[in-house]
C-alpha positions in Angstrom: 11.0 0.8 -24.3 11.2 -1.3 -21.2 14.8 0.2 -20.7 13.7 3.6 -21.4 11.0 3.4 -18.9 13.2 2.2 -16.2 15.5 5.0 -16.9 13.0 7.7 -17.0 11.6 6.3 -13.5 15.4 6.2 -12.2 15.7 9.8 -12.9 12.3 11.0 -12.1 11.8 14.2 -10.3 8.6 15.3 -8.9 7.3 18.3 -10.1 6.4 21.4 -7.8 2.8 21.1 -8.5 2.8 17.5 -7.6 4.5 18.7 -4.3 1.9 21.5 -3.8 -1.1 19.3 -4.5 0.1 16.5 -2.0 0.8 19.0 0.8 -2.8 20.7 0.1 -4.7 17.4 0.2 -5.6 15.2 3.1 -3.9 11.6 1.9 -4.2 8.4 3.8 -2.1 5.4 2.4 -2.8 1.8 3.6 0.0 -0.6 4.1 -0.2 -4.0 5.2 1.1 -7.7 5.0 -0.8 -9.8 2.6 -3.9 -11.0 4.0 -4.2 -8.6 6.7 -7.3 -6.9 5.2 -6.1 -3.5 4.0 -8.3 -4.0 0.8 -11.4 -4.8 2.8 -10.8 -1.7 5.0 -10.1 0.4 2.0 -13.5 -0.4 0.3 -15.3 0.2 3.7 -13.8 3.5 4.1 -14.7 4.3 0.5 -18.5 3.5 1.3 -18.6 6.1 3.8 -18.5 8.8 0.9 -15.8 10.7 2.7 -12.7 9.4 0.6 -11.7 9.5 -2.9 -9.9 6.2 -4.4 -6.5 6.9 -5.6 -6.5 4.9 -9.0 -3.0 4.0 -10.1 -1.6 3.9 -13.6 0.1 0.5 -15.0 1.5 -0.4 -18.5 0.6 -4.1 -17.6 -2.5 -5.8 -19.1 -5.8 -6.2 -17.2 -6.0 -9.5 -15.2 -8.8 -11.7 -14.2 -9.3 -12.1 -10.4 -11.4 -14.7 -9.0 -13.0 -14.8 -12.8 -13.5 -11.1 -12.9 -11.6 -9.1 -15.3 -10.0 -5.7 -14.0 -11.8 -2.6 -15.3 -10.0 0.4 -16.6 -10.4 3.5 -14.4 -11.5 1.5 -11.6 -8.8 -1.2 -10.8 -6.0 0.7 -12.7 -5.8 3.0 -15.6 -4.1 0.8 -18.2 -1.8 2.7 -20.5 0.5 2.0 -23.2 4.6 2.3 -22.2 4.4 5.2 -24.9 1.8 7.0 -22.7 3.8 6.3 -19.7 7.0 7.6 -20.9 5.1 10.7 -22.1 3.7 11.3 -18.6 7.1 10.8 -17.0 8.3 13.3 -19.2 5.7 15.8 -18.5 6.1 15.3 -14.6 2.7 13.8 -14.4 3.3 11.3 -11.7 3.7 11.8 -7.9 5.5 8.5 -7.5 6.3 5.8 -10.1 8.3 2.7 -10.2 8.7 -0.4 -12.3 8.1 -3.9 -11.4 8.5 -7.0 -13.6 9.2 -4.7 -16.7 6.0 -2.4 -16.1 5.5 0.8 -14.9 3.1 1.6 -11.6 2.6 5.1 -10.6 0.0 7.4 -9.0 -0.8 10.5 -11.1 -1.1 14.4 -10.0 -4.6 14.6 -11.4 -6.0 11.9 -9.1 -4.8 14.0 -6.1 -6.4 17.1 -7.8 -9.6 15.5 -8.0 -9.7 14.4 -4.4 -8.9 17.9 -3.6 -11.5 19.4 -5.7 -14.1 16.9 -4.1 -13.2 17.9 -0.7 -12.2 14.2 0.4 -9.5 12.0 1.8 -7.4 10.8 -1.0 -6.9 7.0 -0.3 -5.1 4.0 -1.5 -3.1 0.9 -0.6 0.6 1.0 -1.1 3.9 -0.5 -0.3 6.3 0.7 2.1 8.5 2.2 -0.8 5.8 4.3 -2.0 5.0 5.7 1.4 8.3 6.9 1.8 8.1 8.8 -1.5 4.8 10.4 -0.6 6.3 11.3 3.0 9.5 12.9 1.5 7.0 15.2 -0.3 4.6 16.0 2.5 5.0 14.7 6.3 1.2 15.4 6.5 0.4 12.2 4.4 -1.0 9.5 6.8 0.4 6.0 6.7 -1.7 3.1 8.2 -0.2 -0.3 8.8 -2.9 -3.0 8.8 -1.8 -6.3 11.0 -3.5 -9.3 11.7 -4.0 -10.3 15.3 -1.4 -12.9 15.6 0.9 -15.1 13.5 -1.7 -18.1 13.5 -4.5 -16.2 12.5 -2.6 -14.8 9.6 -1.5 -18.0 8.4 -5.2 -19.1 8.5 -6.3 -16.2 6.3 -3.6 -16.8 4.0 -4.4 -20.5 3.4 -8.0 -19.6 3.0 -7.4 -17.4 0.1 -6.6 -20.2 -2.1 -9.9 -21.8 -1.6 -10.5 -25.5 -3.1 -7.3 -25.5 -4.9 -5.3 -25.6 -2.1 -2.3 -23.4 -0.9 0.5 -22.6 -3.0 3.6 -23.0 -0.5 6.1 -21.2 -3.1 3.6 -18.4 -3.0 3.1 -18.4 0.7 6.9 -18.4 1.3 7.1 -15.4 -0.9 4.5 -13.3 1.0 6.0 -14.3 4.2 9.5 -13.1 3.4 8.0 -9.9 2.0 6.1 -9.5 5.3 9.2 -9.7 7.2 10.9 -6.8 4.9 7.7 -4.5 5.3 7.5 -5.1 9.0 11.0 -4.3 9.6 10.9 -1.1 7.6 7.5 0.1 9.1 9.0 -0.4 12.7 12.0 1.8 11.8 9.5 4.6 10.9 7.9 6.7 13.5 5.0 7.8 11.1 3.3 4.7 10.9 -0.2 4.2 12.6 -0.6 0.5 13.4 -4.0 -1.1 13.1 -4.6 -4.7 14.4 -7.5 -6.1 12.1 -9.1 -8.8 14.5 -12.7 -7.4 14.3 -13.1 -5.7 10.9 -15.7 -3.0 12.3 -13.2 -1.8 14.8 -10.3 -1.8 12.4 -12.4 0.2 10.0 -13.5 2.6 12.7 -9.9 3.1 13.9 -8.6 3.6 10.3 -11.4 6.4 9.9 -10.5 8.0 13.0 -6.7 7.9 12.4 -7.4 9.6 8.8 -9.4 12.6 10.5 -7.2 13.1 13.6 -3.8 10.9 13.4 -2.1 13.0 16.1 -4.6 11.9 19.0 -3.4 8.4 18.2 0.4 8.5 19.0 0.2 6.8 22.3 -2.2 4.3 21.1 0.4 3.4 18.1 3.3 2.8 20.6 0.9 -0.1 22.0 0.0 -1.5 18.7 3.4 -1.3 17.5 4.2 -4.2 20.0 1.8 -6.4 18.0 3.9 -5.5 14.9 7.2 -6.5 16.8 5.7 -9.9 18.0 4.4 -10.7 14.5 7.9 -9.8 13.2 9.6 -12.1 15.8 7.1 -15.0 14.9 7.7 -14.5 11.2 11.5 -14.6 11.6 11.4 -17.8 13.9 9.2 -19.5 11.4 11.6 -18.6 8.4 14.5 -19.8 10.5 12.9 -23.2 11.4 12.3 -23.8 7.7 16.0 -23.0 6.9 15.2 -19.9 5.1 17.7 -16.9 5.1 15.9 -14.0 6.4 15.8 -10.9 4.0 17.1 -7.4 5.3 14.9 -4.2 5.0 
């Protein structure tokens, strides 16, 4: 079944229904390197009542995060591989991918719900998923969340491990992923960069961009310098550790 799912995803074609609903619905996709604060910003925006959270589907089992078990329909829709295969055959996804043998995807139904509610659909996503959405509709808004600088990002990353202490291998993995994501984002003109130094300011900026992204083009060029500097610092750190830098 795992091989079948992978083949279905590789050959998946977005339906016209999916393309139409994406084009008709305001959608905001939050991207950001691990620890930048995109999940916190997302939840703050959801609290305003103007946004509909896009809940993704996955075939993996629910996990426990900080002692709290993930909930079906809240964190993800947890489905079987058989159900995922059926949805793929029926064109029920807007985008879908496999990771570590499991399917992850967002359904057409989630965007339909946001459209019917008259709300902005929002979720956090990787750069690959954003590219898939943008290929369907250029009107989809992509916001890339950044920490204020490399040192603060390192502090936030280490603080996530609590009393158990940082996991060097995990931090290295997150840093390498950040390099790839930043390189990709800087190559795309559609990203709005937001520096999360003061949370309230970052939430306000994310909300304003969601409602009028065109007015932020000049500001984006300024904030992209933050992304460029962070990328330089990350690459220098990787080189100092003797690690091979991944390419986007």
